[in-house]
PQR file of N, CA, C, O and H, with PARSE charges and radii, in Angstrom:
ATOM      1  N   MET A   1      -6.050 -17.881 -22.888 -0.4000 1.5000
ATOM      2  CA  MET A   1      -6.873 -17.781 -21.674 -0.0000 2.0000
ATOM      3  C   MET A   1      -6.008 -17.852 -20.417  0.5500 1.7000
ATOM      4  O   MET A   1      -6.221 -17.106 -19.462 -0.5500 1.4000
ATOM      5  N   LEU A   2      -5.033 -18.756 -20.430 -0.4000 1.5000
ATOM      6  CA  LEU A   2      -4.202 -18.940 -19.238 -0.0000 2.0000
ATOM      7  C   LEU A   2      -3.325 -17.727 -18.924  0.5500 1.7000
ATOM      8  O   LEU A   2      -3.266 -17.328 -17.761 -0.5500 1.4000
ATOM      9  H   LEU A   2      -4.860 -19.362 -21.206  0.4000 1.0000
ATOM     10  N   PRO A   3      -2.632 -17.109 -19.914 -0.5600 1.5000
ATOM     11  CA  PRO A   3      -1.839 -15.910 -19.565  0.2800 2.0000
ATOM     12  C   PRO A   3      -2.704 -14.777 -19.025  0.5500 1.7000
ATOM     13  O   PRO A   3      -2.268 -14.042 -18.139 -0.5500 1.4000
ATOM     14  N   TRP A   4      -3.902 -14.624 -19.534 -0.4000 1.5000
ATOM     15  CA  TRP A   4      -4.807 -13.583 -19.026 -0.0000 2.0000
ATOM     16  C   TRP A   4      -5.168 -13.854 -17.570  0.5500 1.7000
ATOM     17  O   TRP A   4      -5.212 -12.939 -16.748 -0.5500 1.4000
ATOM     18  H   TRP A   4      -4.256 -15.220 -20.254  0.4000 1.0000
ATOM     19  N   LEU A   5      -5.429 -15.136 -17.259 -0.4000 1.5000
ATOM     20  CA  LEU A   5      -5.790 -15.508 -15.893 -0.0000 2.0000
ATOM     21  C   LEU A   5      -4.627 -15.264 -14.939  0.5500 1.7000
ATOM     22  O   LEU A   5      -4.828 -14.770 -13.830 -0.5500 1.4000
ATOM     23  H   LEU A   5      -5.394 -15.880 -17.927  0.4000 1.0000
ATOM     24  N   VAL A   6      -3.408 -15.607 -15.363 -0.4000 1.5000
ATOM     25  CA  VAL A   6      -2.231 -15.390 -14.518 -0.0000 2.0000
ATOM     26  C   VAL A   6      -2.020 -13.894 -14.287  0.5500 1.7000
ATOM     27  O   VAL A   6      -1.721 -13.472 -13.170 -0.5500 1.4000
ATOM     28  H   VAL A   6      -3.245 -16.008 -16.264  0.4000 1.0000
ATOM     29  N   GLY A   7      -2.176 -13.090 -15.346 -0.4000 1.5000
ATOM     30  CA  GLY A   7      -2.032 -11.643 -15.184 -0.0000 2.0000
ATOM     31  C   GLY A   7      -3.081 -11.067 -14.255  0.5500 1.7000
ATOM     32  O   GLY A   7      -2.790 -10.174 -13.460 -0.5500 1.4000
ATOM     33  H   GLY A   7      -2.419 -13.433 -16.253  0.4000 1.0000
ATOM     34  N   ASP A   8      -4.305 -11.576 -14.353 -0.4000 1.5000
ATOM     35  CA  ASP A   8      -5.377 -11.105 -13.486 -0.0000 2.0000
ATOM     36  C   ASP A   8      -5.097 -11.456 -12.027  0.5500 1.7000
ATOM     37  O   ASP A   8      -5.306 -10.630 -11.138 -0.5500 1.4000
ATOM     38  H   ASP A   8      -4.542 -12.301 -14.999  0.4000 1.0000
ATOM     39  N   ILE A   9      -4.626 -12.672 -11.779 -0.4000 1.5000
ATOM     40  CA  ILE A   9      -4.304 -13.095 -10.413 -0.0000 2.0000
ATOM     41  C   ILE A   9      -3.163 -12.246  -9.853  0.5500 1.7000
ATOM     42  O   ILE A   9      -3.210 -11.825  -8.697 -0.5500 1.4000
ATOM     43  H   ILE A   9      -4.456 -13.342 -12.501  0.4000 1.0000
ATOM     44  N   LEU A  10      -2.137 -11.994 -10.674 -0.4000 1.5000
ATOM     45  CA  LEU A  10      -1.019 -11.169 -10.212 -0.0000 2.0000
ATOM     46  C   LEU A  10      -1.470  -9.741  -9.913  0.5500 1.7000
ATOM     47  O   LEU A  10      -1.004  -9.127  -8.953 -0.5500 1.4000
ATOM     48  H   LEU A  10      -2.099 -12.336 -11.613  0.4000 1.0000
ATOM     49  N   TYR A  11      -2.381  -9.215 -10.741 -0.4000 1.5000
ATOM     50  CA  TYR A  11      -2.883  -7.853 -10.509 -0.0000 2.0000
ATOM     51  C   TYR A  11      -3.614  -7.776  -9.171  0.5500 1.7000
ATOM     52  O   TYR A  11      -3.351  -6.879  -8.370 -0.5500 1.4000
ATOM     53  H   TYR A  11      -2.759  -9.714 -11.521  0.4000 1.0000
ATOM     54  N   TRP A  12      -4.518  -8.701  -8.930 -0.4000 1.5000
ATOM     55  CA  TRP A  12      -5.286  -8.661  -7.679 -0.0000 2.0000
ATOM     56  C   TRP A  12      -4.404  -8.939  -6.470  0.5500 1.7000
ATOM     57  O   TRP A  12      -4.623  -8.378  -5.396 -0.5500 1.4000
ATOM     58  H   TRP A  12      -4.731  -9.430  -9.581  0.4000 1.0000
ATOM     59  N   PHE A  13      -3.394  -9.815  -6.641 -0.4000 1.5000
ATOM     60  CA  PHE A  13      -2.486 -10.104  -5.535 -0.0000 2.0000
ATOM     61  C   PHE A  13      -1.660  -8.866  -5.187  0.5500 1.7000
ATOM     62  O   PHE A  13      -1.462  -8.560  -4.011 -0.5500 1.4000
ATOM     63  H   PHE A  13      -3.216 -10.271  -7.513  0.4000 1.0000
ATOM     64  N   SER A  14      -1.177  -8.152  -6.212 -0.4000 1.5000
ATOM     65  CA  SER A  14      -0.390  -6.945  -5.936 -0.0000 2.0000
ATOM     66  C   SER A  14      -1.262  -5.868  -5.297  0.5500 1.7000
ATOM     67  O   SER A  14      -0.803  -5.128  -4.427 -0.5500 1.4000
ATOM     68  H   SER A  14      -1.338  -8.401  -7.168  0.4000 1.0000
ATOM     69  N   TRP A  15      -2.513  -5.780  -5.728 -0.4000 1.5000
ATOM     70  CA  TRP A  15      -3.443  -4.818  -5.126 -0.0000 2.0000
ATOM     71  C   TRP A  15      -3.678  -5.159  -3.656  0.5500 1.7000
ATOM     72  O   TRP A  15      -3.688  -4.268  -2.805 -0.5500 1.4000
ATOM     73  H   TRP A  15      -2.886  -6.381  -6.435  0.4000 1.0000
ATOM     74  N   LEU A  16      -3.867  -6.437  -3.355 -0.4000 1.5000
ATOM     75  CA  LEU A  16      -4.092  -6.873  -1.981 -0.0000 2.0000
ATOM     76  C   LEU A  16      -2.876  -6.595  -1.106  0.5500 1.7000
ATOM     77  O   LEU A  16      -3.016  -6.145   0.031 -0.5500 1.4000
ATOM     78  H   LEU A  16      -3.859  -7.161  -4.046  0.4000 1.0000
ATOM     79  N   VAL A  17      -1.678  -6.865  -1.636 -0.4000 1.5000
ATOM     80  CA  VAL A  17      -0.451  -6.594  -0.879 -0.0000 2.0000
ATOM     81  C   VAL A  17      -0.316  -5.100  -0.604  0.5500 1.7000
ATOM     82  O   VAL A  17       0.083  -4.700   0.489 -0.5500 1.4000
ATOM     83  H   VAL A  17      -1.565  -7.231  -2.559  0.4000 1.0000
ATOM     84  N   MET A  18      -0.655  -4.265  -1.612 -0.4000 1.5000
ATOM     85  CA  MET A  18      -0.560  -2.818  -1.431 -0.0000 2.0000
ATOM     86  C   MET A  18      -1.515  -2.347  -0.333  0.5500 1.7000
ATOM     87  O   MET A  18      -1.127  -1.547   0.519 -0.5500 1.4000
ATOM     88  H   MET A  18      -0.980  -4.591  -2.500  0.4000 1.0000
ATOM     89  N   VAL A  19      -2.749  -2.829  -0.343 -0.4000 1.5000
ATOM     90  CA  VAL A  19      -3.735  -2.377   0.641 -0.0000 2.0000
ATOM     91  C   VAL A  19      -3.368  -2.851   2.043  0.5500 1.7000
ATOM     92  O   VAL A  19      -3.399  -2.071   2.995 -0.5500 1.4000
ATOM     93  H   VAL A  19      -3.064  -3.479  -1.035  0.4000 1.0000
ATOM     94  N   VAL A  20      -3.019  -4.133   2.167 -0.4000 1.5000
ATOM     95  CA  VAL A  20      -2.676  -4.666   3.494 -0.0000 2.0000
ATOM     96  C   VAL A  20      -1.404  -4.008   4.025  0.5500 1.7000
ATOM     97  O   VAL A  20      -1.328  -3.653   5.201 -0.5500 1.4000
ATOM     98  H   VAL A  20      -2.993  -4.767   1.394  0.4000 1.0000
ATOM     99  N   GLY A  21      -0.402  -3.847   3.148 -0.4000 1.5000
ATOM    100  CA  GLY A  21       0.833  -3.187   3.564 -0.0000 2.0000
ATOM    101  C   GLY A  21       0.601  -1.738   3.950  0.5500 1.7000
ATOM    102  O   GLY A  21       1.200  -1.235   4.900 -0.5500 1.4000
ATOM    103  H   GLY A  21      -0.464  -4.135   2.193  0.4000 1.0000
ATOM    104  N   GLY A  22      -0.278  -1.066   3.202 -0.4000 1.5000
ATOM    105  CA  GLY A  22      -0.587   0.319   3.524 -0.0000 2.0000
ATOM    106  C   GLY A  22      -1.252   0.457   4.880  0.5500 1.7000
ATOM    107  O   GLY A  22      -0.903   1.340   5.664 -0.5500 1.4000
ATOM    108  H   GLY A  22      -0.764  -1.475   2.430  0.4000 1.0000
ATOM    109  N   PHE A  23      -2.208  -0.414   5.156 -0.4000 1.5000
ATOM    110  CA  PHE A  23      -2.871  -0.348   6.462 -0.0000 2.0000
ATOM    111  C   PHE A  23      -1.908  -0.692   7.595  0.5500 1.7000
ATOM    112  O   PHE A  23      -1.977  -0.097   8.670 -0.5500 1.4000
ATOM    113  H   PHE A  23      -2.492  -1.132   4.520  0.4000 1.0000
ATOM    114  N   ALA A  24      -1.012  -1.649   7.359 -0.4000 1.5000
ATOM    115  CA  ALA A  24      -0.028  -1.999   8.390 -0.0000 2.0000
ATOM    116  C   ALA A  24       0.906  -0.828   8.658  0.5500 1.7000
ATOM    117  O   ALA A  24       1.232  -0.546   9.811 -0.5500 1.4000
ATOM    118  H   ALA A  24      -0.956  -2.132   6.486  0.4000 1.0000
ATOM    119  N   LEU A  25       1.342  -0.141   7.595 -0.4000 1.5000
ATOM    120  CA  LEU A  25       2.240   1.000   7.789 -0.0000 2.0000
ATOM    121  C   LEU A  25       1.535   2.164   8.467  0.5500 1.7000
ATOM    122  O   LEU A  25       2.144   2.876   9.265 -0.5500 1.4000
ATOM    123  H   LEU A  25       1.077  -0.371   6.659  0.4000 1.0000
ATOM    124  N   VAL A  26       0.257   2.364   8.158 -0.4000 1.5000
ATOM    125  CA  VAL A  26      -0.496   3.414   8.841 -0.0000 2.0000
ATOM    126  C   VAL A  26      -0.652   3.086  10.323  0.5500 1.7000
ATOM    127  O   VAL A  26      -0.564   3.975  11.169 -0.5500 1.4000
ATOM    128  H   VAL A  26      -0.238   1.785   7.510  0.4000 1.0000
ATOM    129  N   ALA A  27      -0.886   1.800  10.641 -0.4000 1.5000
ATOM    130  CA  ALA A  27      -0.992   1.394  12.047 -0.0000 2.0000
ATOM    131  C   ALA A  27       0.325   1.634  12.777  0.5500 1.7000
ATOM    132  O   ALA A  27       0.329   2.084  13.923 -0.5500 1.4000
ATOM    133  H   ALA A  27      -0.958   1.078   9.953  0.4000 1.0000
ATOM    134  N   ILE A  28       1.443   1.333  12.118 -0.4000 1.5000
ATOM    135  CA  ILE A  28       2.747   1.595  12.732 -0.0000 2.0000
ATOM    136  C   ILE A  28       2.939   3.099  12.930  0.5500 1.7000
ATOM    137  O   ILE A  28       3.452   3.535  13.960 -0.5500 1.4000
ATOM    138  H   ILE A  28       1.441   0.967  11.188  0.4000 1.0000
ATOM    139  N   ALA A  29       2.519   3.893  11.928 -0.4000 1.5000
ATOM    140  CA  ALA A  29       2.695   5.344  12.017 -0.0000 2.0000
ATOM    141  C   ALA A  29       1.886   5.926  13.172  0.5500 1.7000
ATOM    142  O   ALA A  29       2.341   6.862  13.830 -0.5500 1.4000
ATOM    143  H   ALA A  29       2.102   3.539  11.091  0.4000 1.0000
ATOM    144  N   TYR A  30       0.697   5.390  13.427 -0.4000 1.5000
ATOM    145  CA  TYR A  30      -0.101   5.929  14.530 -0.0000 2.0000
ATOM    146  C   TYR A  30       0.401   5.460  15.878  0.5500 1.7000
ATOM    147  O   TYR A  30       0.144   6.108  16.893 -0.5500 1.4000
ATOM    148  H   TYR A  30       0.328   4.630  12.893  0.4000 1.0000
ATOM    149  N   ARG A  31       1.123   4.328  15.908 -0.4000 1.5000
ATOM    150  CA  ARG A  31       1.666   3.882  17.185 -0.0000 2.0000
ATOM    151  C   ARG A  31       2.921   4.645  17.563  0.5500 1.7000
ATOM    152  O   ARG A  31       3.195   4.852  18.745 -0.5500 1.4000
ATOM    153  H   ARG A  31       1.331   3.801  15.084  0.4000 1.0000
ATOM    154  N   ARG A  32       3.688   5.067  16.558 -0.4000 1.5000
ATOM    155  CA  ARG A  32       4.948   5.764  16.819 -0.0000 2.0000
ATOM    156  C   ARG A  32       4.868   7.178  16.280  0.5500 1.7000
ATOM    157  O   ARG A  32       4.938   7.363  15.065 -0.5500 1.4000
ATOM    158  H   ARG A  32       3.465   4.899  15.597  0.4000 1.0000
ATOM    159  N   PRO A  33       4.725   8.180  17.126 -0.5600 1.5000
ATOM    160  CA  PRO A  33       4.589   9.568  16.647  0.2800 2.0000
ATOM    161  C   PRO A  33       5.825  10.063  15.889  0.5500 1.7000
ATOM    162  O   PRO A  33       5.703  10.889  14.985 -0.5500 1.4000
ATOM    163  N   ASP A  34       7.019   9.563  16.251 -0.4000 1.5000
ATOM    164  CA  ASP A  34       8.216  10.020  15.548 -0.0000 2.0000
ATOM    165  C   ASP A  34       8.235   9.519  14.107  0.5500 1.7000
ATOM    166  O   ASP A  34       8.808  10.164  13.229 -0.5500 1.4000
ATOM    167  H   ASP A  34       7.118   8.892  16.986  0.4000 1.0000
ATOM    168  N   PHE A  35       7.612   8.372  13.867 -0.4000 1.5000
ATOM    169  CA  PHE A  35       7.523   7.839  12.506 -0.0000 2.0000
ATOM    170  C   PHE A  35       6.648   8.739  11.642  0.5500 1.7000
ATOM    171  O   PHE A  35       6.929   8.943  10.462 -0.5500 1.4000
ATOM    172  H   PHE A  35       7.147   7.847  14.581  0.4000 1.0000
ATOM    173  N   ARG A  36       5.593   9.270  12.234 -0.4000 1.5000
ATOM    174  CA  ARG A  36       4.667  10.108  11.485 -0.0000 2.0000
ATOM    175  C   ARG A  36       5.334  11.404  11.024  0.5500 1.7000
ATOM    176  O   ARG A  36       5.025  11.916   9.948 -0.5500 1.4000
ATOM    177  H   ARG A  36       5.364   9.104  13.194  0.4000 1.0000
ATOM    178  N   ARG A  37       6.246  11.931  11.838 -0.4000 1.5000
ATOM    179  CA  ARG A  37       6.901  13.195  11.501 -0.0000 2.0000
ATOM    180  C   ARG A  37       8.074  13.008  10.554  0.5500 1.7000
ATOM    181  O   ARG A  37       8.576  13.978   9.987 -0.5500 1.4000
ATOM    182  H   ARG A  37       6.497  11.515  12.712  0.4000 1.0000
ATOM    183  N   SER A  38       8.508  11.785  10.381 -0.4000 1.5000
ATOM    184  CA  SER A  38       9.701  11.554   9.580 -0.0000 2.0000
ATOM    185  C   SER A  38       9.398  11.600   8.088  0.5500 1.7000
ATOM    186  O   SER A  38       8.239  11.613   7.672 -0.5500 1.4000
ATOM    187  H   SER A  38       8.099  10.996  10.841  0.4000 1.0000
ATOM    188  N   LEU A  39      10.447  11.626   7.306 -0.4000 1.5000
ATOM    189  CA  LEU A  39      10.306  11.630   5.851 -0.0000 2.0000
ATOM    190  C   LEU A  39       9.683  10.327   5.371  0.5500 1.7000
ATOM    191  O   LEU A  39       8.876  10.324   4.441 -0.5500 1.4000
ATOM    192  H   LEU A  39      11.388  11.616   7.644  0.4000 1.0000
ATOM    193  N   LEU A  40      10.056   9.226   6.003 -0.4000 1.5000
ATOM    194  CA  LEU A  40       9.502   7.936   5.605 -0.0000 2.0000
ATOM    195  C   LEU A  40       7.992   7.894   5.826  0.5500 1.7000
ATOM    196  O   LEU A  40       7.259   7.339   5.007 -0.5500 1.4000
ATOM    197  H   LEU A  40      10.711   9.228   6.758  0.4000 1.0000
ATOM    198  N   GLY A  41       7.533   8.472   6.913 -0.4000 1.5000
ATOM    199  CA  GLY A  41       6.102   8.497   7.182 -0.0000 2.0000
ATOM    200  C   GLY A  41       5.336   9.272   6.122  0.5500 1.7000
ATOM    201  O   GLY A  41       4.266   8.842   5.690 -0.5500 1.4000
ATOM    202  H   GLY A  41       8.128   8.923   7.578  0.4000 1.0000
ATOM    203  N   SER A  42       5.876  10.409   5.700 -0.4000 1.5000
ATOM    204  CA  SER A  42       5.177  11.184   4.678 -0.0000 2.0000
ATOM    205  C   SER A  42       5.209  10.473   3.331  0.5500 1.7000
ATOM    206  O   SER A  42       4.236  10.538   2.581 -0.5500 1.4000
ATOM    207  H   SER A  42       6.745  10.758   6.051  0.4000 1.0000
ATOM    208  N   VAL A  43       6.308   9.797   3.011 -0.4000 1.5000
ATOM    209  CA  VAL A  43       6.393   9.039   1.759 -0.0000 2.0000
ATOM    210  C   VAL A  43       5.388   7.894   1.772  0.5500 1.7000
ATOM    211  O   VAL A  43       4.735   7.630   0.763 -0.5500 1.4000
ATOM    212  H   VAL A  43       7.099   9.744   3.621  0.4000 1.0000
ATOM    213  N   VAL A  44       5.260   7.213   2.908 -0.4000 1.5000
ATOM    214  CA  VAL A  44       4.314   6.098   3.003 -0.0000 2.0000
ATOM    215  C   VAL A  44       2.882   6.594   2.839  0.5500 1.7000
ATOM    216  O   VAL A  44       2.093   5.972   2.129 -0.5500 1.4000
ATOM    217  H   VAL A  44       5.791   7.427   3.728  0.4000 1.0000
ATOM    218  N   LEU A  45       2.540   7.692   3.477 -0.4000 1.5000
ATOM    219  CA  LEU A  45       1.182   8.217   3.346 -0.0000 2.0000
ATOM    220  C   LEU A  45       0.895   8.661   1.918  0.5500 1.7000
ATOM    221  O   LEU A  45      -0.207   8.448   1.414 -0.5500 1.4000
ATOM    222  H   LEU A  45       3.181   8.198   4.054  0.4000 1.0000
ATOM    223  N   LEU A  46       1.881   9.279   1.258 -0.4000 1.5000
ATOM    224  CA  LEU A  46       1.702   9.673  -0.138 -0.0000 2.0000
ATOM    225  C   LEU A  46       1.510   8.449  -1.021  0.5500 1.7000
ATOM    226  O   LEU A  46       0.670   8.455  -1.921 -0.5500 1.4000
ATOM    227  H   LEU A  46       2.776   9.452   1.668  0.4000 1.0000
ATOM    228  N   TRP A  47       2.298   7.387  -0.764 -0.4000 1.5000
ATOM    229  CA  TRP A  47       2.189   6.140  -1.524 -0.0000 2.0000
ATOM    230  C   TRP A  47       0.812   5.524  -1.340  0.5500 1.7000
ATOM    231  O   TRP A  47       0.222   5.028  -2.301 -0.5500 1.4000
ATOM    232  H   TRP A  47       2.981   7.383  -0.034  0.4000 1.0000
ATOM    233  N   LEU A  48       0.292   5.548  -0.117 -0.4000 1.5000
ATOM    234  CA  LEU A  48      -1.027   4.977   0.147 -0.0000 2.0000
ATOM    235  C   LEU A  48      -2.124   5.774  -0.560  0.5500 1.7000
ATOM    236  O   LEU A  48      -3.042   5.190  -1.136 -0.5500 1.4000
ATOM    237  H   LEU A  48       0.770   5.951   0.663  0.4000 1.0000
ATOM    238  N   ILE A  49      -2.032   7.109  -0.517 -0.4000 1.5000
ATOM    239  CA  ILE A  49      -3.035   7.945  -1.186 -0.0000 2.0000
ATOM    240  C   ILE A  49      -3.005   7.710  -2.699  0.5500 1.7000
ATOM    241  O   ILE A  49      -4.056   7.593  -3.328 -0.5500 1.4000
ATOM    242  H   ILE A  49      -1.286   7.583  -0.049  0.4000 1.0000
ATOM    243  N   LEU A  50      -1.810   7.640  -3.280 -0.4000 1.5000
ATOM    244  CA  LEU A  50      -1.702   7.389  -4.718 -0.0000 2.0000
ATOM    245  C   LEU A  50      -2.229   5.998  -5.081  0.5500 1.7000
ATOM    246  O   LEU A  50      -2.831   5.812  -6.139 -0.5500 1.4000
ATOM    247  H   LEU A  50      -0.956   7.735  -2.769  0.4000 1.0000
ATOM    248  N   GLY A  51      -2.000   5.033  -4.205 -0.4000 1.5000
ATOM    249  CA  GLY A  51      -2.517   3.689  -4.453 -0.0000 2.0000
ATOM    250  C   GLY A  51      -4.035   3.649  -4.438  0.5500 1.7000
ATOM    251  O   GLY A  51      -4.648   2.966  -5.258 -0.5500 1.4000
ATOM    252  H   GLY A  51      -1.511   5.184  -3.346  0.4000 1.0000
ATOM    253  N   ILE A  52      -4.647   4.379  -3.505 -0.4000 1.5000
ATOM    254  CA  ILE A  52      -6.113   4.416  -3.449 -0.0000 2.0000
ATOM    255  C   ILE A  52      -6.667   5.144  -4.664  0.5500 1.7000
ATOM    256  O   ILE A  52      -7.682   4.729  -5.224 -0.5500 1.4000
ATOM    257  H   ILE A  52      -4.148   4.934  -2.839  0.4000 1.0000
ATOM    258  N   LEU A  53      -6.010   6.229  -5.081 -0.4000 1.5000
ATOM    259  CA  LEU A  53      -6.495   6.985  -6.239 -0.0000 2.0000
ATOM    260  C   LEU A  53      -6.354   6.195  -7.536  0.5500 1.7000
ATOM    261  O   LEU A  53      -7.128   6.398  -8.471 -0.5500 1.4000
ATOM    262  H   LEU A  53      -5.185   6.566  -4.626  0.4000 1.0000
ATOM    263  N   SER A  54      -5.373   5.297  -7.600 -0.4000 1.5000
ATOM    264  CA  SER A  54      -5.175   4.534  -8.829 -0.0000 2.0000
ATOM    265  C   SER A  54      -6.203   3.421  -8.991  0.5500 1.7000
ATOM    266  O   SER A  54      -6.313   2.833 -10.067 -0.5500 1.4000
ATOM    267  H   SER A  54      -4.743   5.133  -6.840  0.4000 1.0000
ATOM    268  N   LEU A  55      -6.951   3.128  -7.939 -0.4000 1.5000
ATOM    269  CA  LEU A  55      -7.979   2.094  -8.053 -0.0000 2.0000
ATOM    270  C   LEU A  55      -9.144   2.648  -8.849  0.5500 1.7000
ATOM    271  O   LEU A  55     -10.130   1.945  -9.070 -0.5500 1.4000
ATOM    272  H   LEU A  55      -6.860   3.606  -7.065  0.4000 1.0000
TER
END
């Protein structure tokens, strides 16, 4: 029971970090137009879309 609970907590924690980090990076991208045009900006947006689709 305990290993299952720890795995469940880690899963939800990683999901929460992904969502909060994704929203923070999107906020940074909208504040800085040069970030949006860069390779890093496109990688971050792709990562966020894949994260939402995996839910």
